[in-house]
Backbone as CSV, one residue per row, in Angstrom:
resi,resn,N_x,N_y,N_z,CA_x,CA_y,CA_z,C_x,C_y,C_z
1,MET,40.109,44.376,87.207,40.076,45.673,86.546,39.254,45.563,85.267
2,ARG,38.279,46.440,85.113,37.457,46.497,83.901,37.865,47.711,83.074
3,VAL,37.813,47.555,81.784,38.218,48.613,80.869,37.310,49.836,81.012
4,ASP,37.919,51.004,80.937,37.225,52.285,80.874,37.321,52.708,79.404
5,TYR,36.288,52.382,78.620,36.377,52.588,77.174,36.594,54.036,76.753
6,PRO,35.938,55.029,77.361,36.215,56.404,76.935,37.695,56.789,77.117
7,THR,38.289,56.396,78.238,39.701,56.694,78.473,40.582,55.911,77.514
8,LEU,40.265,54.634,77.301,41.040,53.815,76.362,40.984,54.413,74.963
9,HIS,39.811,54.817,74.535,39.639,55.416,73.199,40.503,56.673,73.071
10,GLN,40.468,57.508,74.087,41.248,58.754,74.078,42.755,58.459,74.065
11,THR,43.189,57.478,74.850,44.609,57.106,74.905,45.084,56.599,73.548
12,ILE,44.310,55.708,72.953,44.694,55.158,71.650,44.696,56.251,70.589
13,ALA,43.718,57.140,70.605,43.684,58.250,69.643,44.934,59.112,69.770
14,SER,45.329,59.385,71.002,46.513,60.203,71.249,47.789,59.505,70.768
15,LEU,47.909,58.213,71.065,49.112,57.463,70.694,49.241,57.243,69.194
16,THR,48.121,57.177,68.480,48.161,56.838,67.055,47.992,58.037,66.135
17,GLU,47.821,59.213,66.708,47.599,60.415,65.896,48.724,60.602,64.890
18,GLY,48.354,60.718,63.623,49.324,60.965,62.560,50.006,59.717,62.028
19,GLU,49.841,58.586,62.660,50.485,57.343,62.201,49.640,56.709,61.104
20,THR,50.288,56.242,60.047,49.568,55.615,58.940,49.964,54.151,58.723
21,ASP,51.056,53.713,59.325,51.498,52.333,59.142,50.569,51.380,59.889
22,GLN,49.937,50.470,59.147,48.948,49.588,59.762,49.527,48.680,60.833
23,VAL,50.733,48.175,60.635,51.327,47.276,61.630,51.645,48.038,62.913
24,ALA,52.155,49.252,62.793,52.417,50.071,63.979,51.115,50.374,64.715
25,LEU,50.066,50.675,63.970,48.765,50.937,64.583,48.240,49.698,65.287
26,MET,48.358,48.542,64.631,47.894,47.286,65.227,48.656,46.973,66.509
27,ALA,49.953,47.175,66.495,50.774,46.896,67.680,50.335,47.776,68.854
28,THR,50.081,49.033,68.585,49.678,49.967,69.636,48.301,49.613,70.183
29,VAL,47.356,49.342,69.295,45.999,48.985,69.735,46.027,47.689,70.549
30,ALA,46.739,46.669,70.059,46.801,45.385,70.769,47.359,45.573,72.177
31,CYS,48.416,46.340,72.302,49.042,46.563,73.605,48.099,47.298,74.550
32,GLU,47.539,48.391,74.096,46.688,49.199,74.967,45.426,48.452,75.391
33,VAL,44.786,47.755,74.459,43.569,47.019,74.796,43.900,45.863,75.738
34,HIS,44.963,45.141,75.449,45.329,43.970,76.255,45.517,44.325,77.731
35,HIS,46.156,45.442,77.976,46.476,45.831,79.352,45.366,46.634,80.032
36,SER,44.223,46.789,79.341,43.140,47.614,79.887,42.125,46.833,80.717
37,ASP,42.181,45.483,80.685,41.127,44.702,81.320,41.653,43.319,81.693
38,ASP,41.361,42.883,82.902,41.814,41.565,83.374,41.173,40.404,82.624
39,ARG,40.052,40.655,81.963,39.402,39.586,81.190,40.192,39.201,79.954
40,PHE,41.028,40.101,79.460,41.687,39.928,78.170,42.971,39.115,78.339
41,ASN,42.915,37.854,77.905,44.013,36.914,78.061,44.944,36.908,76.855
42,TRP,44.396,37.085,75.669,45.158,37.153,74.414,44.475,38.197,73.567
43,THR,45.256,39.134,73.037,44.705,40.265,72.311,45.568,40.516,71.089
44,GLY,44.977,40.425,69.911,45.805,40.681,68.740,45.057,40.662,67.431
45,PHE,45.832,40.885,66.400,45.302,40.995,65.042,45.719,39.801,64.199
46,TYR,44.833,39.431,63.306,45.152,38.549,62.198,44.916,39.369,60.940
47,ARG,45.972,39.498,60.121,45.936,40.346,58.930,45.525,39.537,57.697
48,VAL,44.775,40.178,56.807,44.465,39.567,55.515,45.739,39.642,54.672
49,VAL,46.257,38.458,54.282,47.510,38.424,53.518,47.321,37.830,52.125
50,ALA,46.201,37.190,51.882,45.878,36.610,50.585,44.374,36.399,50.546
51,THR,43.867,36.010,49.413,42.437,35.743,49.298,42.039,34.680,50.314
52,ASP,41.107,35.028,51.186,40.572,34.094,52.179,41.613,33.536,53.143
53,LEU,42.638,34.338,53.474,43.679,33.858,54.384,44.136,34.961,55.338
54,LEU,44.151,34.612,56.642,44.637,35.511,57.693,45.958,35.001,58.224
55,LYS,46.853,35.946,58.552,48.127,35.588,59.179,48.281,36.437,60.434
56,ILE,48.849,35.844,61.462,48.991,36.519,62.747,49.761,37.828,62.586
57,GLY,49.285,38.824,63.297,49.929,40.132,63.282,50.345,40.504,64.689
58,PRO,50.497,41.757,64.968,50.878,42.168,66.321,49.870,41.657,67.351
59,TYR,50.400,41.149,68.474,49.524,40.634,69.533,50.227,40.700,70.872
60,GLN,49.422,40.504,71.930,49.898,40.432,73.309,49.361,39.132,73.897
61,GLY,50.182,38.409,74.626,49.768,37.155,75.238,50.634,36.012,74.748
62,GLY,50.192,34.792,75.023,50.928,33.606,74.593,50.883,33.449,73.078
63,HIS,51.454,32.340,72.608,51.489,32.123,71.159,50.077,32.061,70.599
64,GLY,49.952,32.360,69.318,48.671,32.248,68.621,48.847,31.365,67.404
65,CYS,47.753,31.067,66.751,47.824,30.332,65.488,48.491,31.241,64.456
66,LEU,49.358,30.695,63.631,50.077,31.525,62.664,49.227,31.894,61.462
67,VAL,48.425,30.930,60.979,47.622,31.136,59.784,46.213,30.619,60.043
68,ILE,45.212,31.394,59.616,43.817,30.980,59.759,43.091,31.250,58.440
69,PRO,42.569,30.208,57.809,41.756,30.429,56.613,40.399,31.045,56.988
70,PHE,39.826,31.828,56.080,38.508,32.425,56.320,37.469,31.347,56.624
71,ALA,37.691,30.130,56.155,36.712,29.052,56.295,36.713,28.406,57.678
72,ARG,37.665,28.786,58.562,37.788,28.095,59.842,37.755,29.040,61.030
73,GLY,37.159,28.578,62.107,37.245,29.250,63.395,36.464,30.547,63.511
74,VAL,36.597,31.148,64.676,35.895,32.396,64.986,36.491,33.550,64.178
75,CYS,37.820,33.585,64.071,38.462,34.641,63.285,38.068,34.542,61.819
76,GLY,38.050,33.329,61.306,37.629,33.129,59.927,36.192,33.574,59.702
77,ALA,35.316,33.293,60.672,33.911,33.699,60.559,33.788,35.220,60.523
78,ALA,34.553,35.924,61.349,34.507,37.389,61.348,35.000,37.942,60.015
79,ALA,36.067,37.350,59.488,36.606,37.797,58.205,35.636,37.485,57.067
80,ARG,35.064,36.299,57.076,34.170,35.831,56.017,32.875,36.648,55.964
81,THR,32.312,36.948,57.147,31.009,37.622,57.207,31.121,39.137,57.338
82,GLY,32.275,39.626,57.813,32.412,41.052,58.080,31.630,41.486,59.300
83,GLU,31.293,40.535,60.168,30.500,40.826,61.355,31.237,40.424,62.621
84,VAL,30.980,41.168,63.701,31.550,40.852,65.010,31.076,39.471,65.444
85,GLN,31.995,38.682,65.980,31.674,37.364,66.520,31.831,37.430,68.040
86,LEU,30.717,37.313,68.750,30.705,37.282,70.220,30.458,35.827,70.616
87,VAL,31.458,35.180,71.187,31.353,33.750,71.469,31.476,33.516,72.974
88,PRO,30.354,33.256,73.669,30.388,33.070,75.119,31.042,31.761,75.552
89,ASP,31.033,30.750,74.653,31.612,29.437,74.964,32.266,28.899,73.703
90,VAL,33.602,28.972,73.644,34.294,28.554,72.421,34.083,27.077,72.105
91,ASP,33.866,26.257,73.119,33.657,24.827,72.872,32.344,24.565,72.135
92,ALA,31.417,25.502,72.191,30.128,25.355,71.517,30.140,25.965,70.116
93,PHE,31.253,26.576,69.714,31.341,27.214,68.395,31.819,26.178,67.380
94,PRO,31.007,25.864,66.375,31.418,24.856,65.383,32.698,25.275,64.661
95,GLY,33.678,24.406,64.657,34.928,24.679,63.960,35.893,25.569,64.712
96,HIS,35.663,25.794,66.003,36.585,26.628,66.784,37.997,26.052,66.703
97,ILE,38.964,26.925,66.500,40.372,26.532,66.475,40.951,26.843,67.841
98,ALA,41.410,25.831,68.543,41.949,26.031,69.890,43.438,26.355,69.807
99,CYS,43.750,27.642,69.679,45.152,28.059,69.672,45.730,27.983,71.082
100,ALA,44.869,28.202,72.086,45.273,28.084,73.494,44.178,27.316,74.229
101,SER,44.549,26.281,74.924,43.556,25.429,75.592,42.842,26.144,76.733
102,SER,43.401,27.240,77.235,42.784,27.959,78.360,41.632,28.866,77.922
103,THR,41.503,29.135,76.621,40.475,30.056,76.139,39.082,29.489,76.366
104,ARG,38.215,30.278,76.999,36.829,29.880,77.268,35.827,30.693,76.443
105,SER,36.135,31.982,76.200,35.249,32.827,75.400,36.093,33.760,74.539
106,GLU,35.429,34.366,73.551,36.195,35.113,72.553,35.303,36.170,71.904
107,ILE,35.942,37.262,71.504,35.289,38.259,70.656,36.249,38.548,69.508
108,VAL,35.705,38.570,68.293,36.515,38.881,67.120,35.777,39.933,66.305
109,LEU,36.493,41.009,65.975,35.904,42.127,65.252,36.608,42.301,63.910
110,PRO,35.846,42.455,62.821,36.479,42.746,61.540,37.084,44.154,61.575
111,VAL,38.188,44.334,60.852,38.871,45.629,60.800,38.901,46.086,59.347
112,PHE,38.345,47.268,59.109,38.260,47.815,57.756,39.099,49.088,57.646
113,ASP,39.654,49.330,56.450,40.387,50.567,56.228,39.422,51.652,55.746
114,ALA,39.965,52.817,55.401,39.130,53.962,55.025,38.301,53.693,53.773
115,SER,38.771,52.790,52.905,38.022,52.479,51.684,36.957,51.411,51.916
116,GLY,36.905,50.867,53.136,35.940,49.821,53.446,36.454,48.417,53.188
117,ALA,37.730,48.300,52.821,38.321,46.981,52.568,38.688,46.312,53.895
118,LEU,38.437,45.015,53.979,38.825,44.242,55.161,40.341,44.096,55.188
119,ILE,40.980,44.566,56.274,42.436,44.440,56.384,42.834,43.394,57.420
120,GLY,41.861,42.945,58.223,42.171,41.940,59.231,41.028,41.791,60.210
121,VAL,41.314,41.060,61.276,40.367,40.920,62.375,41.118,41.171,63.676
122,PHE,40.393,41.663,64.668,40.942,41.908,65.996,40.320,40.886,66.932
123,ASP,41.165,40.060,67.532,40.744,38.906,68.312,41.116,39.110,69.777
124,ILE,40.138,38.926,70.669,40.426,38.943,72.103,39.889,37.655,72.698
125,ASP,40.759,36.928,73.378,40.389,35.690,74.056,40.362,35.931,75.557
126,SER,39.500,35.181,76.245,39.443,35.232,77.698,39.437,33.818,78.249
127,ASP,40.075,33.648,79.403,40.029,32.347,80.070,38.793,32.243,80.956
128,GLN,37.914,33.250,80.898,36.637,33.246,81.621,35.507,32.970,80.627
129,PRO,34.526,32.159,81.012,33.382,31.956,80.125,32.530,33.217,80.045
130,ASP,31.907,33.420,78.887,30.963,34.520,78.685,31.528,35.862,79.148
131,ALA,32.751,36.153,78.750,33.458,37.341,79.254,33.098,38.626,78.509
132,PHE,32.520,38.517,77.320,32.335,39.698,76.478,30.862,40.028,76.274
133,THR,30.596,41.324,76.124,29.225,41.804,75.966,29.101,42.633,74.693
134,GLN,27.870,43.010,74.386,27.642,43.898,73.246,28.290,45.263,73.492
135,THR,28.386,45.676,74.746,29.081,46.931,75.079,30.536,46.866,74.633
136,ASP,31.201,45.727,74.882,32.579,45.543,74.411,32.624,45.632,72.890
137,ALA,31.713,44.935,72.238,31.694,44.919,70.772,31.521,46.327,70.208
138,ASP,30.589,47.086,70.755,30.319,48.435,70.255,31.500,49.369,70.490
139,ALA,32.068,49.342,71.693,33.185,50.242,72.022,34.428,49.898,71.212
140,LEU,34.724,48.610,71.086,35.904,48.194,70.322,35.731,48.490,68.832
141,THR,34.521,48.320,68.322,34.246,48.669,66.921,34.519,50.152,66.692
142,ASP,34.074,50.995,67.609,34.314,52.442,67.490,35.809,52.761,67.501
143,ILE,36.549,52.119,68.396,38.003,52.353,68.476,38.674,51.920,67.179
144,LEU,38.361,50.727,66.717,38.985,50.228,65.469,38.661,51.124,64.286
145,HIS,37.426,51.570,64.209,37.035,52.458,63.110,37.819,53.779,63.167
146,SER,37.961,54.323,64.367,38.660,55.616,64.485,40.148,55.499,64.172
147,VAL,40.731,54.326,64.366,42.163,54.146,64.111,42.431,53.760,62.655
148,PHE,41.651,52.842,62.104,41.990,52.265,60.799,41.182,52.808,59.625
149,ALA,40.043,53.432,59.873,39.193,53.895,58.775,39.210,55.410,58.640
150,ARG,40.240,56.038,59.176,40.296,57.510,59.098,40.944,57.968,57.820
């Protein structure tokens, strides 16, 4: 099953309308995205909790790393640079943190609030190599912006 981004976007917009609590929004987005596509093995947020530090937030899937510094891994790179990280082969990514040994590819998107402040990153892991495309990055960026930057 491949994600239908227009339908997913509409579903998430409907479910989150009027909600302002970031954790509730993150939980809803993680759940809906995770169950939208067979490629998505682990789907969740890492929240900015201190200067240069991410802590695990709402997620779907097996356990994740509890704390990730901005200086380490794919999530740290997304937080540090403010740019989407599309990683076709996690073993080739310098400093990759293996929270799950089954992960083969990953996409991590920075999440900004309405003021433009980084509030976290949205991480999706796949047990398939090269599972993510620029289409995924663009559609997920649009969804995150519509939920968290409104």
